[in-house]
C-alpha positions as CSV (number, residue, x, y, z in Angstrom):
1,M,-0.6,5.5,-32.6
2,N,0.0,3.8,-29.3
3,R,2.2,0.6,-29.4
4,P,2.3,-2.0,-26.6
5,M,5.4,-1.8,-24.4
6,P,7.8,-4.6,-25.0
7,P,8.1,-7.2,-22.1
8,N,10.7,-6.2,-19.3
9,P,12.8,-9.4,-18.9
10,E,13.8,-8.2,-15.4
11,Q,10.1,-8.1,-14.3
12,P,8.1,-10.9,-15.8
13,D,4.5,-10.2,-16.0
14,R,3.3,-13.8,-14.6
15,P,0.2,-14.2,-12.4
16,D,2.1,-17.0,-10.4
17,V,4.6,-14.3,-9.0
18,E,3.7,-12.8,-5.7
19,L,4.9,-9.5,-4.7
20,E,6.1,-9.0,-1.1
21,L,4.7,-5.8,0.5
22,T,6.7,-4.0,3.2
23,E,5.6,-1.3,5.4
24,L,7.6,1.9,5.2
25,S,8.7,3.9,8.4
26,A,7.8,7.5,8.7
27,D,11.6,8.5,7.7
28,E,11.3,6.2,4.7
29,R,7.9,7.7,3.5
30,A,9.4,11.3,4.1
31,V,12.4,10.3,1.8
32,W,10.1,8.9,-0.8
33,A,7.8,11.9,-0.6
34,E,10.7,14.3,-1.1
35,A,12.0,12.3,-4.1
36,L,8.6,12.1,-5.8
37,T,8.3,16.0,-5.4
38,E,11.6,16.6,-6.8
39,W,10.7,14.1,-9.7
40,L,7.6,15.9,-10.4
41,D,9.3,19.4,-10.5
42,R,11.4,18.2,-13.2
43,R,8.5,16.9,-15.5
44,P,6.6,19.2,-17.7
45,M,2.8,18.9,-16.8
46,P,-0.1,21.0,-16.4
47,A,-0.1,22.7,-13.0
48,D,-3.6,21.3,-12.1
49,L,-2.3,17.7,-12.7
50,R,0.7,18.2,-10.4
51,A,-1.5,19.8,-7.7
52,R,-4.1,16.8,-8.0
53,L,-1.1,14.2,-7.8
54,L,0.4,16.0,-4.7
55,A,-3.2,16.1,-3.1
56,H,-3.6,12.5,-3.8
57,W,-0.3,11.6,-2.3
58,R,-0.7,13.6,0.8
59,E,-4.2,12.0,1.2
60,Q,-2.7,8.5,0.9
61,S,0.0,9.4,3.3
62,A,-2.5,10.7,5.9
63,K,-4.2,7.3,5.9
64,D,-1.0,5.6,7.0
């Protein structure tokens, strides 16, 4: 049975809160890409799912 996640008091889910988006430099994107790849390597998941996630991230990175 799926139970709803309890609210996170550090990140209130309020529609009046606007998030500020910042552009990442190429170096920052590379650091994040490496961190995400390492994170994926430590997670048990089907190989096809991992491949699709990596392909999606590469596609999104190419758009930048």
